C-alpha positions, -999 to 999 in steps of 0.1 A, spaced: -755 -305 -628 -720 -305 -625 -714 -279 -602 -734 -307 -581 -710 -334 -595 -681 -317 -594 -677 -309 -558 -687 -348 -547 -660 -362 -573 -634 -341 -562 -646 -355 -522 -648 -386 -536 -612 -380 -548 -600 -366 -525 -613 -398 -493 -597 -421 -521 -562 -403 -522 -561 -405 -482 -572 -439 -475 -551 -454 -495 -518 -429 -482 -530 -439 -444 -537 -480 -448 -503 -486 -462 -488 -470 -429 -519 -487 -407 -508 -519 -420 -469 -510 -416 -478 -508 -381 -500 -538 -373 -471 -563 -386 -449 -560 -362 -420 -546 -376 -405 -533 -346 -414 -541 -308 -430 -514 -294 -410 -498 -266 -445 -484 -248 -479 -496 -240 -507 -492 -217 -491 -509 -176 -499 -543 -175 -509 -553 -214 -490 -583 -228 -489 -590 -266 -477 -615 -290 -474 -625 -323 -491 -643 -347 -474 -668 -372 -481 -637 -398 -459 -614 -373 -490 -593 -366 -490 -579 -333 -519 -593 -309 -529 -578 -281 -535 -608 -254 -541 -588 -225 -548 -548 -227 -538 -528 -200 -543 -496 -180 -533 -464 -189 -506 -453 -166 -515 -435 -132 -502 -401 -134 -484 -391 -105 -506 -370 -77 -495 -332 -69 -473 -332 -39 -486 -320 -2 -465 -288 -3 -478 -282 -28 -512 -282 -14 -496 -278 29 -475 -243 26 -440 -256 47 -425 -241 77 -390 -225 78 -374 -257 91 -392 -275 62 -386 -251 33 -345 -250 48 -340 -288 41 -362 -297 5 -338 -265 -4 -309 -284 4 -329 -321 -13 -328 -301 -43 -293 -291 -40 -285 -329 -37 -303 -338 -60 -282 -311 -90 -252 -322 -77 -264 -363 -88 -273 -349 -118 -241 -331 -126 -221 -363 -115 -245 -387 -137 -239 -363 -167 -207 -384 -169 -215 -421 -168 -220 -435 -198 -260 -442 -216 -267 -475 -230 -296 -480 -257 -311 -514 -249 -317 -526 -290 -351 -550 -285 -349 -577 -301 -368 -580 -341 -410 -592 -343 -412 -631 -344 -440 -654 -347 -448 -667 -306 -430 -636 -292 -443 -624 -264 -440 -589 -247 -453 -581 -205 -458 -546 -200 -449 -536 -165 -472 -513 -143 -454 -479 -162 -458 -490 -195 -420 -503 -205 -418 -542 -208 -412 -560 -182 -403 -590 -200 -391 -604 -233 -408 -642 -244 -394 -657 -266 -415 -686 -288 -390 -715 -279 -389 -701 -239 -347 -693 -236 -336 -665 -220 -333 -634 -241 -290 -627 -240 -292 -588 -235 -253 -578 -235 -261 -589 -278 -292 -554 -278 -274 -532 -255 -249 -510 -278 -230 -480 -256 -243 -444 -266 -216 -421 -250 
């Protein structure tokens, strides 16, 4: 009798402990301590009076980029030369961009009535405050470099 009870008791205790650990994490995420930087494309969320995130309109998964035509159709010698020139130009632009400052935009804190609209790529498109005021993004932009 004790042999059958011991594994069941261990399993039940493990289940309860794991639920106790996971449950606060879930409620913390639902509580809305931070506006998600990315969601499904076209998603609209709003925070209720308890500052919980409510999905007003569920978005769709962001479409994956399609393979380029060059991967399917072989290139001619002239096209290959043009492709190499474009890759070189791209590399030069990336090298120049390394010296430019980088800015990080902090999202405002969630508050009851705040609405967030996500674009076609799943990034924040617009944040609408409950009193419909425009957000002064200068307050949320900080220079990293």
